[in-house]
All heavy atoms as an XYZ file, in Angstrom:
796
protein
N     -40.555    -50.306    -24.685
C     -41.232    -49.218    -23.993
C     -40.455    -48.861    -22.730
O     -40.040    -49.721    -21.973
C     -42.643    -49.678    -23.646
C     -43.513    -48.605    -23.075
S     -43.879    -47.418    -24.372
C     -44.885    -46.289    -23.521
N     -40.264    -47.569    -22.514
C     -39.553    -47.102    -21.335
C     -40.464    -47.083    -20.116
O     -41.657    -46.799    -20.228
C     -39.029    -45.681    -21.565
C     -37.918    -45.510    -22.578
C     -37.592    -44.032    -22.753
C     -36.685    -46.274    -22.173
N     -39.891    -47.371    -18.957
C     -40.626    -47.253    -17.698
C     -40.616    -45.775    -17.312
O     -39.598    -45.249    -16.891
C     -39.949    -48.056    -16.605
C     -39.915    -49.539    -16.831
C     -39.102    -50.223    -15.751
O     -39.437    -50.071    -14.562
O     -38.127    -50.881    -16.109
N     -41.740    -45.101    -17.460
C     -41.790    -43.662    -17.258
C     -41.647    -43.243    -15.799
O     -41.196    -42.139    -15.513
C     -43.078    -43.088    -17.848
C     -43.213    -43.243    -19.354
C     -44.542    -42.666    -19.824
C     -42.059    -42.573    -20.087
N     -42.024    -44.104    -14.867
C     -41.939    -43.758    -13.453
C     -40.662    -44.259    -12.782
O     -40.505    -44.127    -11.570
C     -43.171    -44.281    -12.704
C     -44.429    -43.537    -13.116
O     -44.359    -42.312    -13.326
O     -45.485    -44.188    -13.248
N     -39.752    -44.807    -13.571
C     -38.476    -45.292    -13.033
C     -37.633    -44.101    -12.572
O     -37.458    -43.131    -13.306
C     -37.730    -46.071    -14.115
C     -36.371    -46.596    -13.669
C     -35.702    -47.323    -14.824
C     -34.299    -47.739    -14.496
N     -34.249    -49.007    -13.782
N     -37.136    -44.187    -11.345
C     -36.270    -43.129    -10.829
C     -34.886    -43.284    -11.456
O     -34.282    -44.346    -11.399
C     -36.211    -43.203     -9.318
C     -37.516    -42.782     -8.665
C     -37.389    -42.778     -7.172
C     -38.511    -42.209     -6.415
N     -39.824    -42.489     -6.617
N     -34.395    -42.194    -12.065
C     -33.131    -42.260    -12.792
C     -32.044    -41.368    -12.203
O     -30.873    -41.495    -12.545
C     -33.325    -41.923    -14.292
C     -34.151    -42.996    -14.979
C     -33.935    -40.554    -14.489
N     -32.436    -40.453    -11.312
C     -31.451    -39.562    -10.689
C     -32.055    -39.055     -9.394
O     -32.819    -38.087     -9.392
C     -31.111    -38.399    -11.623
C     -29.872    -37.643    -11.229
C     -28.616    -38.190    -11.448
C     -29.953    -36.399    -10.648
C     -27.465    -37.492    -11.082
C     -28.813    -35.690    -10.290
C     -27.568    -36.245    -10.509
N     -31.772    -39.749     -8.301
C     -32.422    -39.396     -7.047
C     -33.911    -39.646     -7.168
O     -34.344    -40.741     -7.496
N     -34.702    -38.602     -6.972
C     -36.154    -38.718     -7.059
C     -36.690    -38.406     -8.450
O     -37.884    -38.486     -8.686
C     -36.803    -37.770     -6.045
C     -36.470    -38.098     -4.607
C     -37.034    -37.067     -3.664
C     -36.557    -37.343     -2.244
N     -36.898    -36.262     -1.342
N     -35.835    -38.030     -9.370
C     -36.252    -37.641    -10.720
C     -36.540    -38.884    -11.553
O     -35.747    -39.824    -11.579
C     -35.180    -36.759    -11.393
C     -35.006    -35.468    -10.588
C     -35.558    -36.450    -12.835
C     -33.887    -34.576    -11.065
N     -37.680    -38.863    -12.236
C     -38.123    -40.022    -13.016
C     -37.844    -39.852    -14.502
O     -37.560    -38.749    -14.977
C     -39.637    -40.249    -12.834
O     -40.341    -39.106    -13.311
C     -39.995    -40.514    -11.379
N     -37.966    -40.955    -15.215
C     -37.758    -40.964    -16.664
C     -38.635    -39.926    -17.351
O     -38.163    -39.170    -18.199
C     -38.078    -42.363    -17.238
O     -37.239    -43.323    -16.606
C     -37.869    -42.408    -18.739
N     -39.918    -39.885    -16.995
C     -40.832    -38.975    -17.698
C     -40.462    -37.516    -17.492
O     -40.731    -36.691    -18.359
C     -42.283    -39.243    -17.309
C     -42.649    -38.948    -15.888
C     -44.100    -39.318    -15.632
C     -44.414    -39.288    -14.147
N     -45.712    -39.856    -13.862
N     -39.809    -37.175    -16.385
C     -39.373    -35.804    -16.166
C     -38.212    -35.438    -17.088
O     -38.032    -34.272    -17.426
C     -38.967    -35.586    -14.713
C     -40.120    -35.665    -13.742
C     -39.658    -35.577    -12.309
O     -39.409    -34.464    -11.836
O     -39.540    -36.639    -11.664
N     -37.432    -36.429    -17.489
C     -36.282    -36.183    -18.367
C     -36.691    -36.202    -19.828
O     -36.292    -35.330    -20.601
C     -35.164    -37.215    -18.109
C     -34.660    -37.138    -16.666
C     -34.010    -37.029    -19.097
C     -34.054    -35.797    -16.260
N     -37.487    -37.178    -20.235
C     -37.791    -37.303    -21.667
C     -39.056    -36.581    -22.096
O     -39.306    -36.410    -23.275
C     -37.858    -38.772    -22.119
C     -39.039    -39.497    -21.470
C     -36.540    -39.476    -21.841
C     -39.305    -40.864    -22.053
N     -39.875    -36.135    -21.127
C     -41.133    -35.487    -21.456
C     -41.005    -33.979    -21.604
O     -39.967    -33.382    -21.314
N     -42.079    -33.373    -22.045
C     -42.099    -31.923    -22.241
C     -42.142    -31.164    -20.912
O     -41.653    -30.044    -20.825
C     -43.298    -31.531    -23.096
N     -42.752    -31.766    -19.891
C     -42.840    -31.122    -18.580
C     -41.989    -31.859    -17.578
O     -41.975    -33.087    -17.581
C     -44.286    -31.107    -18.081
C     -45.134    -30.097    -18.826
O     -44.608    -29.029    -19.165
O     -46.313    -30.390    -19.060
N     -41.297    -31.203    -16.703
C     -41.154    -29.764    -16.611
C     -40.194    -29.247    -17.678
O     -39.417    -30.023    -18.237
C     -40.564    -29.560    -15.217
C     -39.782    -30.810    -14.962
C     -40.543    -31.905    -15.666
N     -40.227    -27.934    -17.950
C     -39.316    -27.376    -18.951
C     -37.853    -27.487    -18.504
O     -37.570    -27.569    -17.307
C     -39.746    -25.911    -19.067
C     -40.499    -25.625    -17.810
C     -41.093    -26.921    -17.353
N     -36.963    -27.496    -19.493
C     -35.532    -27.640    -19.185
C     -35.049    -26.522    -18.267
O     -34.435    -26.775    -17.230
C     -34.716    -27.631    -20.474
C     -33.217    -27.642    -20.215
C     -32.380    -27.362    -21.443
O     -32.911    -26.953    -22.470
O     -31.166    -27.558    -21.346
N     -35.272    -25.291    -18.685
C     -34.801    -24.130    -17.928
C     -36.017    -23.400    -17.390
O     -36.898    -23.068    -18.167
C     -33.964    -23.182    -18.824
C     -32.813    -23.921    -19.497
C     -33.465    -21.972    -18.046
C     -31.737    -24.442    -18.579
N     -36.153    -23.123    -16.137
C     -35.182    -23.424    -15.080
C     -35.481    -24.731    -14.339
O     -34.640    -25.216    -13.605
C     -35.361    -22.249    -14.120
C     -36.825    -21.942    -14.199
C     -37.204    -22.233    -15.646
N     -36.678    -25.292    -14.523
C     -37.149    -26.373    -13.656
C     -36.281    -27.621    -13.652
O     -35.833    -28.071    -12.591
C     -38.588    -26.755    -14.007
C     -39.558    -25.594    -13.818
O     -39.190    -24.626    -13.134
O     -40.663    -25.663    -14.366
N     -36.046    -28.217    -14.808
C     -35.287    -29.465    -14.839
C     -33.868    -29.247    -14.339
O     -33.341    -30.044    -13.557
C     -35.279    -30.066    -16.256
O     -36.639    -30.314    -16.642
C     -34.502    -31.367    -16.303
N     -33.253    -28.151    -14.746
C     -31.889    -27.869    -14.306
C     -31.841    -27.701    -12.783
O     -30.962    -28.252    -12.124
C     -31.342    -26.626    -15.002
C     -29.891    -26.384    -14.699
C     -29.301    -25.326    -15.571
C     -27.823    -25.229    -15.263
N     -27.070    -24.560    -16.261
N     -32.799    -26.966    -12.229
C     -32.845    -26.777    -10.775
C     -33.084    -28.107    -10.064
O     -32.451    -28.383     -9.039
C     -33.957    -25.790    -10.401
C     -33.626    -24.363    -10.750
C     -34.767    -23.393    -10.447
O     -35.797    -23.826     -9.871
O     -34.626    -22.222    -10.797
N     -33.982    -28.922    -10.602
C     -34.273    -30.227     -9.996
C     -33.038    -31.121    -10.006
O     -32.729    -31.790     -9.009
C     -35.425    -30.919    -10.713
C     -36.752    -30.225    -10.512
O     -36.897    -29.389     -9.625
N     -37.721    -30.549    -11.345
N     -32.325    -31.147    -11.137
C     -31.108    -31.954    -11.222
C     -30.050    -31.446    -10.256
O     -29.358    -32.241     -9.606
C     -30.572    -31.957    -12.659
C     -31.354    -32.815    -13.653
C     -30.953    -32.470    -15.081
C     -31.150    -34.291    -13.392
N     -29.917    -30.141    -10.143
C     -28.926    -29.563     -9.238
C     -29.239    -29.927     -7.784
O     -28.356    -30.343     -7.038
C     -28.887    -28.041     -9.401
C     -27.760    -27.366     -8.656
C     -26.380    -27.774     -9.132
O     -26.155    -27.903    -10.355
O     -25.500    -27.966     -8.269
N     -30.503    -29.819     -7.392
C     -30.903    -30.171     -6.021
C     -30.658    -31.651     -5.742
O     -30.162    -32.020     -4.670
C     -32.384    -29.853     -5.801
C     -32.682    -28.387     -5.687
C     -34.173    -28.153     -5.553
C     -34.505    -26.682     -5.659
N     -35.963    -26.441     -5.678
N     -31.001    -32.498     -6.694
C     -30.788    -33.936     -6.506
C     -29.301    -34.261     -6.434
O     -28.889    -35.111     -5.636
C     -31.459    -34.741     -7.621
C     -32.961    -34.819     -7.491
C     -33.446    -35.408     -6.176
O     -32.880    -36.405     -5.684
O     -34.409    -34.857     -5.619
N     -28.489    -33.589     -7.254
C     -27.046    -33.831     -7.217
C     -26.490    -33.501     -5.839
O     -25.725    -34.284     -5.266
C     -26.324    -33.022     -8.305
C     -24.807    -33.198     -8.355
C     -24.430    -34.632     -8.685
C     -24.190    -32.242     -9.364
N     -26.877    -32.369     -5.289
C     -26.409    -31.978     -3.956
C     -26.815    -33.033     -2.927
O     -26.009    -33.459     -2.097
C     -26.960    -30.582     -3.577
C     -26.719    -30.268     -2.103
C     -26.346    -29.512     -4.463
N     -28.054    -33.474     -3.004
C     -28.556    -34.493     -2.079
C     -27.802    -35.814     -2.240
O     -27.382    -36.435     -1.254
C     -30.052    -34.705     -2.308
O     -30.533    -35.755     -1.531
N     -27.637    -36.235     -3.483
C     -26.950    -37.499     -3.746
C     -25.492    -37.447     -3.298
O     -24.981    -38.409     -2.712
C     -27.030    -37.855     -5.234
C     -28.415    -38.239     -5.749
C     -28.417    -38.292     -7.276
C     -28.867    -39.557     -5.173
N     -24.828    -36.331     -3.550
C     -23.425    -36.208     -3.152
C     -23.275    -36.217     -1.634
O     -22.324    -36.800     -1.109
C     -22.804    -34.937     -3.744
C     -22.640    -34.916     -5.264
C     -22.036    -33.597     -5.715
C     -21.810    -36.089     -5.759
N     -24.215    -35.612     -0.921
C     -24.130    -35.609      0.542
C     -24.300    -37.024      1.094
O     -23.708    -37.373      2.115
C     -25.159    -34.662      1.143
O     -26.461    -35.157      0.972
N     -25.080    -37.845      0.410
C     -25.275    -39.233      0.850
C     -24.034    -40.088      0.620
O     -23.851    -41.108      1.287
C     -26.467    -39.848      0.127
C     -27.788    -39.217      0.498
C     -28.937    -39.692     -0.370
O     -28.861    -40.729     -1.014
N     -30.008    -38.925     -0.392
N     -23.181    -39.688     -0.298
C     -21.973    -40.468     -0.589
C     -21.001    -40.465      0.586
O     -20.244    -41.416      0.760
C     -21.249    -39.915     -1.822
C     -21.936    -40.055     -3.166
C     -21.050    -39.486     -4.260
C     -22.299    -41.487     -3.464
N     -21.018    -39.390      1.365
C     -20.052    -39.246      2.455
C     -20.093    -40.405      3.436
O     -19.068    -40.817      3.945
C     -20.269    -37.913      3.181
C     -20.055    -36.692      2.309
C     -18.702    -36.675      1.610
O     -17.680    -36.983      2.258
O     -18.676    -36.363      0.408
N     -21.275    -40.931      3.690
C     -21.407    -42.001      4.686
C     -21.582    -43.385      4.053
O     -21.938    -44.333      4.739
C     -22.596    -41.690      5.600
O     -23.783    -41.622      4.839
N     -21.320    -43.495      2.768
C     -21.528    -44.773      2.067
C     -20.301    -45.671      2.140
O     -19.170    -45.203      2.037
C     -21.873    -44.521      0.598
O     -23.120    -43.887      0.481
N     -20.550    -46.961      2.277
C     -19.470    -47.949      2.268
C     -18.999    -48.175      0.836
O     -19.678    -47.790     -0.129
C     -19.976    -49.266      2.848
O     -20.948    -49.828      1.967
N     -17.862    -48.810      0.704
C     -17.322    -49.099     -0.622
C     -18.295    -49.970     -1.421
O     -18.513    -49.740     -2.604
C     -15.957    -49.784     -0.505
C     -15.309    -50.033     -1.839
C     -13.901    -50.576     -1.711
C     -13.303    -50.745     -3.090
N     -11.904    -51.120     -3.041
N     -18.888    -50.952     -0.765
C     -19.838    -51.833     -1.442
C     -21.050    -51.048     -1.934
O     -21.541    -51.258     -3.036
C     -20.299    -52.963     -0.508
C     -19.217    -53.940     -0.130
C     -18.284    -53.440      0.963
O     -18.658    -52.528      1.740
O     -17.154    -53.949      1.027
N     -21.525    -50.134     -1.093
C     -22.671    -49.316     -1.474
C     -22.313    -48.373     -2.621
O     -23.121    -48.149     -3.522
C     -23.202    -48.535     -0.269
C     -24.565    -47.937     -0.533
O     -25.416    -48.576     -1.150
N     -24.774    -46.728     -0.074
N     -21.107    -47.826     -2.593
C     -20.652    -46.945     -3.680
C     -20.618    -47.701     -5.009
O     -21.046    -47.171     -6.038
C     -19.268    -46.367     -3.367
C     -19.203    -45.328     -2.258
C     -17.757    -45.015     -1.914
C     -19.959    -44.069     -2.633
N     -20.121    -48.929     -4.962
C     -20.079    -49.747     -6.179
C     -21.489    -50.018     -6.698
O     -21.735    -49.959     -7.903
C     -19.336    -51.052     -5.911
C     -17.858    -50.845     -5.706
C     -17.130    -52.063     -5.175
O     -17.793    -53.022     -4.726
O     -15.885    -52.044     -5.206
N     -22.417    -50.275     -5.778
C     -23.815    -50.511     -6.151
C     -24.428    -49.247     -6.756
O     -25.125    -49.306     -7.777
C     -24.604    -50.954     -4.922
C     -26.052    -51.269     -5.205
C     -26.777    -51.679     -3.934
C     -28.266    -51.811     -4.224
N     -29.060    -51.869     -3.023
N     -24.178    -48.101     -6.143
C     -24.699    -46.830     -6.648
C     -24.161    -46.531     -8.047
O     -24.898    -46.059     -8.917
C     -24.331    -45.682     -5.707
C     -25.043    -45.658     -4.365
C     -24.421    -44.602     -3.460
C     -26.525    -45.410     -4.538
N     -22.879    -46.819     -8.257
C     -22.270    -46.590     -9.561
C     -22.932    -47.455    -10.624
O     -23.283    -46.972    -11.708
C     -20.762    -46.880     -9.489
C     -19.942    -46.571    -10.728
C     -20.040    -45.102    -11.103
C     -18.483    -46.952    -10.493
N     -23.155    -48.706    -10.313
C     -23.812    -49.618    -11.244
C     -25.249    -49.174    -11.537
O     -25.688    -49.175    -12.684
C     -23.796    -51.049    -10.696
C     -24.381    -52.065    -11.633
C     -23.665    -52.178    -12.965
O     -22.442    -51.947    -13.026
O     -24.332    -52.491    -13.969
N     -25.969    -48.777    -10.488
C     -27.350    -48.321    -10.668
C     -27.415    -47.078    -11.553
O     -28.321    -46.942    -12.383
C     -27.997    -48.025     -9.313
C     -28.322    -49.261     -8.511
C     -28.806    -48.946     -7.110
O     -28.850    -47.761     -6.709
O     -29.139    -49.912     -6.391
N     -26.454    -46.167    -11.386
C     -26.476    -44.944    -12.193
C     -26.130    -45.241    -13.649
O     -26.691    -44.639    -14.560
C     -25.531    -43.885    -11.609
C     -25.778    -42.497    -12.168
C     -27.191    -42.007    -11.932
O     -27.798    -42.253    -10.895
N     -27.743    -41.311    -12.912
N     -25.240    -46.203    -13.876
C     -24.931    -46.609    -15.252
C     -26.171    -47.204    -15.918
O     -26.437    -46.943    -17.097
C     -23.776    -47.609    -15.271
C     -22.435    -46.977    -14.984
C     -21.327    -48.013    -14.997
C     -19.997    -47.388    -14.669
N     -18.921    -48.365    -14.616
N     -26.938    -47.986    -15.168
C     -28.178    -48.571    -15.686
C     -29.168    -47.453    -16.019
O     -29.830    -47.484    -17.058
C     -28.766    -49.580    -14.681
C     -27.871    -50.824    -14.611
C     -30.204    -49.955    -15.044
C     -28.179    -51.765    -13.455
N     -29.267    -46.449    -15.147
C     -30.177    -45.325    -15.391
C     -29.764    -44.555    -16.646
O     -30.620    -44.161    -17.445
C     -30.202    -44.395    -14.177
N     -28.459    -44.344    -16.828
C     -27.969    -43.665    -18.038
C     -28.351    -44.461    -19.281
O     -28.833    -43.891    -20.264
C     -26.450    -43.489    -17.984
C     -25.984    -42.402    -17.064
C     -24.471    -42.275    -17.052
O     -23.789    -42.753    -17.986
O     -23.952    -41.681    -16.092
N     -28.127    -45.756    -19.235
C     -28.490    -46.606    -20.376
C     -29.985    -46.544    -20.644
O     -30.416    -46.486    -21.789
C     -28.070    -48.059    -20.129
C     -26.566    -48.259    -20.153
O     -25.845    -47.359    -20.650
O     -26.103    -49.308    -19.660
N     -30.767    -46.532    -19.582
C     -32.228    -46.476    -19.683
C     -32.670    -45.189    -20.405
O     -33.483    -45.237    -21.321
C     -32.820    -46.549    -18.278
C     -34.303    -46.379    -18.221
N     -35.181    -47.341    -18.656
C     -35.056    -45.349    -17.771
C     -36.425    -46.905    -18.477
N     -36.368    -45.705    -17.942
N     -32.110    -44.062    -20.003
C     -32.485    -42.773    -20.604
C     -31.984    -42.679    -22.042
O     -32.641    -42.093    -22.908
C     -31.928    -41.595    -19.772
C     -32.675    -41.484    -18.446
C     -31.993    -40.284    -20.539
C     -34.131    -41.104    -18.549
N     -30.846    -43.256    -22.317
C     -30.222    -43.100    -23.635
C     -30.560    -44.220    -24.619
O     -29.911    -44.328    -25.660
C     -28.704    -42.977    -23.465
C     -28.335    -41.668    -22.818
O     -28.573    -40.603    -23.361
N     -27.775    -41.742    -21.623
N     -31.582    -45.018    -24.333
C     -31.926    -46.113    -25.243
C     -32.499    -45.626    -26.559
O     -32.380    -46.302    -27.569
C     -32.939    -47.089    -24.601
O     -34.072    -46.351    -24.170
C     -32.320    -47.874    -23.473
N     -33.121    -44.463    -26.568
C     -33.700    -43.910    -27.790
C     -33.250    -42.469    -27.996
O     -34.074    -41.568    -28.127
C     -35.222    -43.953    -27.720
C     -35.802    -45.341    -27.746
C     -37.319    -45.231    -27.661
N     -38.041    -46.464    -27.838
C     -38.024    -47.519    -27.073
N     -37.218    -47.557    -26.061
N     -38.773    -48.565    -27.307
N     -31.950    -42.214    -28.023
C     -31.484    -40.831    -28.089
C     -31.840    -40.108    -29.385
O     -31.888    -38.892    -29.415
C     -29.966    -40.955    -27.932
C     -29.663    -42.318    -28.404
C     -30.849    -43.158    -28.015
N     -32.113    -40.812    -30.454
C     -32.419    -40.161    -31.723
C     -33.888    -39.884    -31.943
O     -34.258    -39.286    -32.940
N     -34.730    -40.301    -31.022
C     -36.167    -40.096    -31.189
C     -36.478    -38.603    -31.072
O     -36.277    -37.996    -30.031
C     -36.941    -40.895    -30.146
N     -36.959    -38.027    -32.133
C     -37.164    -36.585    -32.187
C     -38.222    -36.087    -31.197
O     -38.173    -34.943    -30.769
C     -37.549    -36.156    -33.604
C     -36.435    -36.363    -34.619
S     -34.866    -35.626    -34.138
C     -35.266    -33.900    -34.283
N     -39.166    -36.919    -30.823
C     -40.224    -36.485    -29.911
C     -39.704    -36.307    -28.486
O     -40.344    -35.651    -27.678
C     -41.366    -37.488    -29.923
N     -38.560    -36.870    -28.194
C     -38.010    -36.765    -26.849
C     -37.315    -35.419    -26.667
O     -36.840    -34.824    -27.614
C     -37.026    -37.899    -26.573
C     -37.573    -39.315    -26.712
C     -36.482    -40.317    -26.395
C     -38.775    -39.532    -25.825
N     -37.256    -34.970    -25.436
C     -36.627    -33.691    -25.101
C     -35.105    -33.856    -25.099
O     -34.502    -34.139    -24.074
C     -37.130    -33.216    -23.745
N     -34.485    -33.689    -26.261
C     -33.043    -33.910    -26.409
C     -32.216    -33.042    -25.465
O     -31.234    -33.507    -24.889
C     -32.616    -33.655    -27.862
C     -33.248    -34.585    -28.871
C     -32.899    -36.042    -28.641
O     -31.761    -36.364    -28.351
N     -33.879    -36.908    -28.750
N     -32.611    -31.785    -25.298
C     -31.849    -30.891    -24.428
C     -31.878    -31.368    -22.975
O     -30.882    -31.270    -22.268
C     -32.368    -29.455    -24.540
C     -33.872    -29.344    -24.367
O     -34.590    -30.352    -24.324
N     -34.364    -28.127    -24.274
N     -33.013    -31.924    -22.547
C     -33.106    -32.424    -21.176
C     -32.322    -33.723    -21.015
O     -31.749    -33.966    -19.955
C     -34.570    -32.609    -20.785
C     -35.267    -31.266    -20.603
C     -36.768    -31.344    -20.466
C     -37.270    -32.257    -19.428
N     -38.734    -32.238    -19.308
N     -32.269    -34.533    -22.042
C     -31.467    -35.759    -21.985
C     -29.988    -35.396    -21.852
O     -29.264    -35.983    -21.043
C     -31.725    -36.650    -23.219
C     -33.163    -37.189    -23.178
C     -30.713    -37.789    -23.296
C     -33.605    -37.917    -24.426
N     -29.543    -34.403    -22.604
C     -28.145    -33.949    -22.500
C     -27.856    -33.413    -21.103
O     -26.804    -33.688    -20.525
C     -27.853    -32.869    -23.544
C     -27.768    -33.406    -24.946
C     -27.522    -32.292    -25.943
C     -27.592    -32.822    -27.364
N     -27.522    -31.758    -28.360
N     -28.796    -32.648    -20.562
C     -28.637    -32.100    -19.219
C     -28.558    -33.229    -18.185
O     -27.698    -33.217    -17.302
C     -29.812    -31.167    -18.914
C     -29.696    -30.218    -17.750
C     -28.501    -29.281    -17.917
C     -30.971    -29.402    -17.617
N     -29.438    -34.217    -18.314
C     -29.392    -35.378    -17.424
C     -28.026    -36.049    -17.491
O     -27.434    -36.390    -16.471
C     -30.487    -36.392    -17.800
C     -30.256    -37.758    -17.218
C     -30.567    -38.024    -15.906
C     -29.685    -38.768    -17.980
C     -30.338    -39.285    -15.357
C     -29.443    -40.017    -17.448
C     -29.768    -40.279    -16.122
N     -27.529    -36.246    -18.716
C     -26.236    -36.906    -18.891
C     -25.111    -36.122    -18.222
O     -24.211    -36.715    -17.617
C     -25.938    -37.130    -20.373
C     -26.741    -38.270    -20.957
O     -27.038    -39.246    -20.292
N     -27.113    -38.142    -22.217
N     -25.145    -34.803    -18.299
C     -24.124    -33.977    -17.649
C     -24.131    -34.202    -16.135
O     -23.079    -34.407    -15.528
C     -24.377    -32.494    -17.928
C     -24.093    -32.072    -19.344
C     -24.489    -30.617    -19.588
O     -24.541    -29.821    -18.623
O     -24.764    -30.287    -20.764
N     -25.313    -34.161    -15.539
C     -25.405    -34.328    -14.086
C     -25.092    -35.757    -13.667
O     -24.466    -35.983    -12.634
C     -26.782    -33.883    -13.585
C     -26.851    -32.389    -13.423
C     -27.206    -31.573    -14.484
C     -26.521    -31.781    -12.213
C     -27.241    -30.195    -14.349
C     -26.549    -30.413    -12.060
C     -26.908    -29.625    -13.136
O     -26.930    -28.257    -12.992
N     -25.497    -36.711    -14.463
C     -25.196    -38.096    -14.162
C     -23.685    -38.336    -14.191
O     -23.145    -39.037    -13.336
C     -25.912    -39.016    -15.160
O     -25.703    -40.360    -14.813
N     -23.017    -37.735    -15.155
C     -21.546    -37.869    -15.244
C     -20.871    -37.259    -14.024
O     -19.905    -37.815    -13.487
C     -21.014    -37.204    -16.514
C     -21.467    -37.856    -17.795
C     -20.789    -39.179    -18.048
C     -21.218    -39.725    -19.384
N     -21.744    -41.071    -19.317
N     -21.358    -36.090    -13.565
C     -20.791    -35.465    -12.363
C     -20.924    -36.407    -11.168
O     -19.993    -36.560    -10.375
C     -21.514    -34.149    -12.048
C     -21.233    -33.033    -13.013
C     -22.049    -31.800    -12.645
C     -21.912    -30.712    -13.685
N     -22.730    -29.515    -13.339
N     -22.094    -37.014    -11.054
C     -22.371    -37.926     -9.940
C     -21.492    -39.171    -10.020
O     -20.849    -39.550     -9.034
C     -23.850    -38.285     -9.953
C     -24.300    -39.215     -8.857
C     -24.006    -38.971     -7.528
C     -25.061    -40.345     -9.152
C     -24.440    -39.818     -6.516
C     -25.500    -41.197     -8.159
C     -25.187    -40.925     -6.843
O     -25.618    -41.767     -5.847
N     -21.423    -39.802    -11.180
C     -20.622    -41.021    -11.296
C     -19.137    -40.717    -11.103
O     -18.414    -41.531    -10.528
C     -20.856    -41.747    -12.641
O     -20.603    -40.870    -13.729
C     -22.276    -42.284    -12.735
N     -18.693    -39.539    -11.555
C     -17.289    -39.160    -11.354
C     -16.981    -39.043     -9.867
O     -15.949    -39.507     -9.406
C     -16.978    -37.845    -12.074
C     -15.531    -37.424    -11.967
C     -14.564    -38.443    -12.538
O     -14.839    -39.055    -13.566
N     -13.452    -38.653    -11.873
N     -17.886    -38.453     -9.100
C     -17.668    -38.305     -7.662
C     -17.665    -39.667     -6.974
O     -16.871    -39.912     -6.065
C     -18.747    -37.397     -7.064
C     -18.512    -37.046     -5.626
C     -17.289    -36.148     -5.383
N     -17.462    -34.848     -5.955
C     -17.997    -33.804     -5.350
N     -18.424    -33.921     -4.104
N     -18.097    -32.663     -5.964
N     -18.534    -40.561     -7.415
C     -18.540    -41.925     -6.850
C     -17.195    -42.593     -7.114
O     -16.596    -43.197     -6.218
C     -19.684    -42.773     -7.429
C     -21.044    -42.217     -7.020
C     -19.559    -44.234     -6.976
C     -22.231    -42.882     -7.717
N     -16.695    -42.485     -8.342
C     -15.402    -43.083     -8.686
C     -14.286    -42.499     -7.848
O     -13.390    -43.228     -7.382
C     -15.105    -42.886    -10.163
C     -16.002    -43.721    -11.068
C     -15.745    -43.399    -12.535
C     -16.730    -44.129    -13.435
N     -16.578    -43.731    -14.845
N     -14.320    -41.194     -7.626
C     -13.297    -40.544     -6.790
C     -13.341    -41.093     -5.358
O     -12.299    -41.337     -4.751
C     -13.504    -39.029     -6.773
C     -13.163    -38.354     -8.087
C     -13.595    -36.891     -8.137
O     -14.083    -36.348     -7.111
O     -13.463    -36.293     -9.219
N     -14.551    -41.267     -4.818
C     -14.686    -41.807     -3.469
C     -14.182    -43.247     -3.405
O     -13.587    -43.645     -2.410
C     -16.159    -41.769     -3.015
C     -16.712    -40.405     -2.743
C     -16.300    -39.846     -1.421
C     -16.936    -40.620     -0.282
N     -16.440    -40.209      1.021
N     -14.418    -44.020     -4.449
C     -13.954    -45.408     -4.480
C     -12.419    -45.473     -4.519
O     -11.834    -46.397     -3.973
C     -14.546    -46.146     -5.678
C     -15.990    -46.595     -5.529
C     -16.542    -47.063     -6.874
C     -16.117    -47.698     -4.483
N     -11.798    -44.517     -5.167
C     -10.341    -44.510     -5.296
C      -9.649    -43.964     -4.060
O      -8.443    -44.181     -3.878
C      -9.932    -43.695     -6.527
C     -10.341    -44.343     -7.829
C     -10.138    -43.457     -9.053
O      -9.610    -42.331     -8.888
O     -10.508    -43.881    -10.146
N     -10.376    -43.243     -3.219
C      -9.736    -42.633     -2.044
C      -9.689    -43.587     -0.851
O     -10.257    -44.608     -0.815
C     -10.461    -41.358     -1.647
O     -11.788    -41.644     -1.241
């Protein structure tokens, strides 16, 4: 069983990604975009250790969301959208770690 109230991307929870509400367009996309901007701004002042922790936490969140990707009742389009934004975030963390 998935933890529905688990935060998986900033303030966004599992149930917001896999559930019917909010709808993908425009709500979920706008929410993910706002969280991405917020999360990226927080990276600027993060230490290397914190960046490594954030990267690990986001990988765990991705695994959490993608544990049942074939379940037809889940909002597949929103899961794909989550994965796109999560990849953008983890890529930026990796770039900061390398710089």
